[in-house]
C-alpha positions in Angstrom: 56.3 -22.0 7.4 53.6 -22.4 4.6 50.3 -22.7 7.4 51.7 -19.1 9.0 52.2 -17.6 5.9 48.1 -18.5 5.2 46.9 -16.9 8.0 48.7 -13.9 7.6 47.2 -13.7 3.9 43.5 -13.9 5.4 44.3 -12.0 8.4 45.8 -8.9 5.6 42.7 -9.3 3.8 40.3 -8.5 6.2 42.6 -6.0 7.7 42.0 -4.6 3.9 38.3 -5.2 3.8 37.5 -3.6 7.2 40.1 -0.3 6.2 37.9 -0.3 3.0 34.4 -0.6 5.0 33.3 -4.2 3.1 32.4 -5.7 6.0 29.4 -7.8 4.3 27.2 -7.2 7.4 27.0 -3.5 6.8 26.1 -4.4 2.8 21.9 -5.1 3.2 20.3 -5.6 0.2 17.9 -2.5 -0.3 14.5 -2.7 -2.1 12.5 0.4 -3.2 8.3 -0.1 -3.1 5.8 2.5 -4.2 3.1 2.4 -2.2 -0.3 4.0 -3.5 -1.3 4.9 0.5 -0.9 8.0 2.1 1.2 8.4 4.9 -1.7 9.3 7.0 -3.8 6.2 6.3 -3.6 3.5 8.5 -2.5 0.8 5.6 0.4 3.0 5.7 0.9 3.5 9.6 1.2 -1.0 9.5 3.4 -0.9 6.5 6.2 0.7 7.8 5.8 -0.8 10.9 5.6 -4.0 9.0 8.9 -3.2 6.9 10.8 -2.7 10.0 9.9 -6.0 11.2 11.1 -7.1 7.9 14.1 -5.0 8.0 15.1 -6.5 11.5 14.1 -10.1 10.5 16.2 -10.2 7.0 18.1 -7.3 6.7 16.3 -6.6 3.9 15.9 -2.6 3.9 12.6 -1.3 2.2 12.8 2.2 1.1 8.9 2.9 0.7 7.9 6.1 -1.4 3.7 6.7 -0.2 2.3 8.3 -3.4 -1.4 7.8 -2.3 -3.3 7.8 -5.5 -1.1 10.0 -7.3 0.3 6.9 -8.3 -2.1 6.1 -11.0 -0.4 8.7 -12.9 3.3 8.5 -11.6 4.0 5.2 -11.7 3.9 4.7 -15.5 6.2 7.8 -16.3 8.4 6.2 -13.6 8.8 2.8 -14.8 9.1 3.9 -18.4 12.2 6.2 -17.4 13.9 3.5 -15.4 13.7 4.4 -12.0 14.4 1.6 -9.5 11.3 0.6 -8.6 11.4 -3.1 -6.7 7.6 -3.6 -6.1 4.3 -1.2 -6.4 0.6 -1.7 -5.6 -2.8 -0.9 -6.8 -6.0 -2.0 -7.5 -5.8 -5.7 -8.4 -7.1 -5.2 -12.3 -5.6 -1.7 -12.5 -2.1 -3.3 -12.3 -3.1 -5.9 -14.5 -4.2 -3.6 -17.2 -2.7 -0.2 -17.0 1.7 -1.7 -16.1 1.1 -5.0 -18.0 4.4 -4.3 -19.6 6.2 -4.6 -16.4 5.0 -7.3 -14.2 7.1 -9.9 -13.3 5.7 -13.5 -13.8 5.3 -15.1 -9.9 4.0 -18.4 -10.1 7.9 -20.1 -9.1 7.8 -18.2 -5.9 4.3 -18.4 -5.1 4.9 -21.8 -5.5 7.4 -21.7 -2.5 6.7 -22.5 1.0 8.0 -19.3 3.4 8.5 -18.8 7.0 5.3 -17.1 7.6 3.5 -20.0 5.2 3.4 -22.5 8.1 5.7 -25.1 5.4 3.1 -24.4 3.0 3.1 -23.2 -0.9 2.3 -19.9 -0.4 -0.4 -20.2 -3.0 -2.4 -22.3 -1.1 -2.7 -20.1 2.1 -4.0 -17.0 -0.1 -7.4 -16.2 -0.4 -8.5 -18.5 -3.2 -11.3 -16.7 -5.1 -8.3 -13.4 -5.3 -5.9 -15.8 -6.3 -7.6 -16.8 -9.0 -8.5 -13.6 -9.9 -5.2 -12.7 -10.6 -4.3 -15.8 -12.2 -7.0 -14.8 -15.1 -6.1 -11.4 -15.1 -2.4 -12.4 -15.6 -3.6 -14.8 -18.3 -3.1 -17.6 -16.7 0.2 -16.5 -14.7 0.0 -14.8 -11.7 1.5 -11.5 -12.3 0.3 -9.2 -8.9 -0.5 -10.4 -5.5 -4.0 -9.1 -4.1 -4.4 -8.2 -0.3 -7.0 -6.0 1.1 -9.8 -7.5 -0.1 -12.7 -5.5 -0.6 -16.5 -6.9 -1.2 -19.1 -4.0 -2.5 -22.3 -5.0 -0.6 -25.5 -4.0 1.6 -23.8 -1.8 4.8 -26.2 -1.4 7.4 -26.7 -0.4 10.9 -27.6 -3.5 13.3 -28.0 -1.0 15.8 -31.5 0.3 13.9 -32.3 -2.9 12.9 -32.7 -4.4 16.0 -35.1 -1.4 17.2 -37.0 -2.2 14.0 -37.5 -5.7 15.0 -35.7 -7.0 12.6 -33.7 -10.3 12.8 -32.2 -10.8 9.9 -31.3 -9.2 6.5 -33.1 -9.5 3.5 -32.8 -12.2 0.8 -35.5 -11.0 -1.6 -36.6 -7.9 -3.0 -40.3 -8.2 -1.0 -37.8 -8.8 2.1 -36.1 -6.1 1.6 -39.4 -3.8 1.0 -40.7 -5.1 4.4 -37.6 -4.1 6.2 -37.7 -0.8 4.7 -41.4 -0.6 6.5 -39.9 -1.7 9.6 -37.5 1.3 9.5 -39.9 3.8 8.4 -42.0 3.0 11.1 -39.2 4.2 14.0 -38.8 6.9 12.0 -35.9 6.3 9.9 -35.2 6.2 5.7 -33.9 2.8 4.9 -31.9 3.4 2.4 -29.1 5.8 1.1 -26.7 7.0 -1.8 -24.7 9.9 -3.4 -23.1 10.7 -6.4 -20.3 7.9 -6.2 -22.2 5.0 -5.6 -25.5 5.9 -8.3 -24.4 3.9 -11.3 -23.1 0.7 -9.1 -27.0 1.1 -7.6 -28.3 1.3 -10.9 -26.3 -1.8 -12.1 -26.7 -3.7 -9.3 -30.2 -3.6 -9.9 -30.2 -4.5 -13.8 -28.2 -7.7 -12.5 -30.7 -8.4 -10.5 -33.5 -7.6 -12.8 -32.0 -9.1 -16.1 -28.6 -10.8 -15.2 -25.2 -9.7 -16.1 -24.9 -10.7 -19.1 -27.9 -8.7 -20.4 -27.0 -5.6 -18.0 -23.3 -5.6 -19.8 -25.1 -5.7 -23.2 -26.8 -2.6 -22.0 -23.6 -0.9 -22.1 -21.7 -2.3 -25.0 -24.8 -1.5 -27.6 -26.0 1.5 -25.7 -29.6 -0.1 -25.2 -31.1 1.0 -22.4 -35.0 0.8 -23.8 -35.5 -2.7 -22.1 -38.4 -3.0 -19.6 -36.2 -3.1 -16.6 -35.0 0.5 -17.2 -39.1 1.3 -16.8 -39.0 -1.6 -14.0 -36.0 0.5 -12.1 -37.5 3.5 -12.8 -41.1 1.7 -10.9 -39.1 0.8 -8.2 -37.1 3.8 -6.7 -40.2 6.1 -7.4 -41.9 4.0 -5.2 -39.0 3.5 -2.8 -39.3 7.7 -3.0 -42.8 8.3 -2.6 -42.9 6.1 0.5 -40.1 7.4 2.1 -37.5 4.7 2.4 -34.7 6.1 0.5 -33.4 9.2 2.1 -34.6 12.5 1.3 -31.0 14.4 1.0 -30.0 11.6 -1.1 -30.1 13.3 -4.6 -28.1 16.0 -3.8 -25.7 13.9 -2.0 -22.2 14.6 -2.8 -19.6 11.8 -1.8 -18.7 11.5 1.4 -22.4 12.9 1.6 -23.8 8.9 2.1 -21.2 7.9 4.5 -22.0 10.6 7.1 -25.5 10.2 6.8 -24.9 6.4 7.9 -21.9 7.6 10.7 -24.6 9.8 12.2 -27.1 6.9 12.1 -29.8 9.1 10.0 -30.2 5.7 7.5 -30.0 2.4 8.1 -28.3 0.2 4.9 -26.0 2.0 2.2 -24.6 -0.4 -1.0 -21.3 0.5 -0.9 -18.3 -1.3 0.3 -16.1 -3.3 3.0 -14.0 -0.6 3.2 -16.7 1.7 4.6 -16.5 0.4 8.5 -12.9 1.6 8.1 -13.8 5.4 6.5 -16.1 6.5 9.1 -14.3 4.6 12.2 -13.4 7.6 14.3 -16.9 9.3 13.8 -18.8 6.5 14.6 -16.4 4.0 16.7 -18.9 2.3 18.4 -21.0 1.2 15.2 -21.7 -2.3 14.5 -22.1 -2.9 11.4 -24.2 -6.1 9.2 -23.8 -6.8 5.7 -26.1 -8.4 3.1 -25.9 -8.9 -0.5 -27.7 -6.9 -2.4 -31.2 -9.3 -3.0 -32.5 -11.0 -5.8 -35.5 -9.2 -7.7 -36.2 -11.1 -10.4 -36.0 -14.9 -11.5 -34.7 -13.6 -15.0 -31.6 -12.0 -12.7 -29.1 -13.4 -10.5 -29.4 -13.6 -7.1 -27.7 -13.0 -4.1 -24.6 -15.3 -5.3 -23.6 -12.5 -7.8 -21.1 -9.7 -6.2 -18.6 -7.6 -7.1 -15.1 -8.5 -5.0 -11.6 -7.4 -5.4 -8.6 -6.1 -4.0 -5.4 -3.8 -3.9 -2.4 -5.6 -5.0 1.4 -5.7 -5.1 3.5 -6.8 -8.4 7.3 -6.8 -8.8 9.2 -5.1 -11.6 10.2 -7.2 -14.0 13.6 -4.8 -14.4 14.1 -5.4 -10.4 17.8 -6.4 -9.1 16.3 -8.0 -6.0 12.8 -9.9 -7.2 13.2 -12.8 -4.5 13.5 -10.0 -2.1 10.6 -7.8 -2.9 8.7 -11.1 -3.2 9.8 -11.9 0.2 8.3 -8.8 1.4 5.3 -9.2 0.1 4.4 -12.6 1.5 5.9 -10.6 4.8 2.7 -8.5 4.5 0.0 -11.0 3.3 0.6 -13.8 5.7 1.2 -14.4 9.4 0.8 -11.6 12.4 1.3 -8.4 9.9 -1.6 -9.8 7.1 -3.5 -10.1 10.9 -2.9 -6.7 12.1 -3.1 -4.8 8.3 -6.9 -6.5 8.7 -7.6 -5.2 11.9 -5.9 -1.7 12.1 -7.5 -0.7 8.3 -10.8 -2.7 9.3 -10.2 -4.4 6.2 -10.2 -8.4 5.0 -7.1 -10.5 5.3 -5.5 -11.7 2.6 -4.8 -15.2 4.3 -7.4 -18.0 4.3 -6.2 -18.5 7.8 -6.5 -14.8 9.2 -9.7 -13.8 11.3 -11.4 -11.3 9.6 -12.0 -8.1 11.8 -15.7 -8.6 14.2 -17.3 -5.1 11.9 -16.9 -7.7 8.5 -18.4 -10.8 10.1 -21.4 -11.1 7.8 -19.7 -9.9 4.7 -17.2 -13.2 4.8 -20.2 -15.1 4.7 -21.3 -13.1 1.0 -17.8 -13.4 -0.3 -18.0 -16.6 0.3 -21.0 -17.7 -1.1 -20.0 -15.6 -4.3 -19.9 -17.8 -6.7 -19.9 -15.1 -9.5 -18.2 -12.1 -9.7 -19.7 -9.0 -11.2 -17.7 -6.3 -12.6 -17.1 -3.0 -10.7 -21.1 -1.1 -10.7 -21.8 -4.1 -13.4 -19.9 -2.0 -16.4 -21.9 1.0 -15.4 -18.9 3.0 -15.5 -17.2 1.7 -18.2 -18.9 4.8 -20.2 -18.5 8.3 -18.4 -21.2 9.3 -20.4 -23.4 6.8 -19.7 -22.7 6.7 -16.2 -23.2 10.7 -16.3 -26.1 10.4 -17.7 -27.7 7.5 -15.1 -26.5 10.6 -12.0 -28.7 12.6 -14.0 -31.7 11.0 -14.2 -31.7 9.1 -10.6 -31.4 12.1 -9.5 -35.3 13.7 -10.9 -36.3 10.0 -10.7 -35.5 10.0 -6.7 -36.2 13.8 -6.5 -39.6 13.7 -8.1 -38.6 15.6 -11.1 -39.1 12.8 -13.0 -41.5 9.8 -12.9 -41.1 6.2 -13.7 -42.3 6.6 -17.6 -39.9 10.0 -17.7 -37.0 8.0 -15.9 -37.2 5.5 -19.1 -38.1 7.8 -21.6 -34.9 10.1 -20.6 -32.3 6.7 -20.5 -34.3 5.7 -23.8 -32.4 5.8 -27.4 -32.9 8.1 -29.6 -33.6 6.7 -32.6 -33.8 9.9 -34.7 -30.0 9.7 -34.0 -28.6 7.1 -36.0 -30.5 4.5 -34.3 -28.1 3.4 -31.5 -27.0 6.8 -29.4 -28.5 7.4 -25.7 -28.2 10.6 -25.9 
């Protein structure tokens, strides 16, 4: 009798649950992900497909909001307002600084193994340099997870190099000038630049002439009176006079520089590993090479010093589903989906064992051999005023409006205005 009564009670409970619509199989966890990508970008398309596969595998629903770059202004007000956002992404340094108050420490999650990490702790399968960078930016605690890494290097046209008889990329400035001369001989300007990357070009030259610390001191002290500024003027006055730099470079407004590359009008462009993806539709058969900006002076850094970084994922510390959010991050940054994301975006994978796209094979070597990570533009964009001043005077230098001495003078401290003014 008791047994029959128990069966009856269980049966009644199940019936009530079904009538109330409380079948556990229909109650799936949902996480909200605010993305930095636009829907039409290849990264977004891959992430959408990956999210569907993740839901099929885990029963965790991923609600994706594609903000595009507007996330930079929209995310913080949303977090402050308590919107239910579980995971978000953007540049690794921006996430670490601008949204630091909402970052959940992730060390306990990164120490675990997951199905796509082949039994290894998650922390051991990610790009080691970028994982260490995330830990450094988090003050010793990992608070965001790098993905879509990038490096700032010289991207070049391998076909044009071959036509000019250039067998290997340059490592020193004298080798670089020989490369420029060979390219000129086949009627191709060696290098281009545009307004977006002029400060980067200046910063890399300063680093190679006097080193990272001295370059950053120029910004901190607003002191551009050193010999390196005049030397830069001489170098690029000469580059322009010899026809080594594109005649359009002075007037180029981004993306004019990459358009020149896509059209095969120039051979080199100091830019990032994102470049092949940005022009793939205009130049689908482009053969890409990459090398680190050459060494220029015994006083400066060599090719071991480069800027690299990444986008990154973070989990909102107020998330109700932090473990589910982290599982989705693991899903995107390891295994098959890490490879698909790298292939479709022609980008660097996040995982150590994921193959790099063929277009970035030479960039892989550069990243692996980088022992000194430089700030973006080696600090030259930290001050909007200095950034603008570099653009203004560099344009005048390569157009012939200023010579080397005039460039150095234009960048020099005006002692009559307080002794510590660049303007």
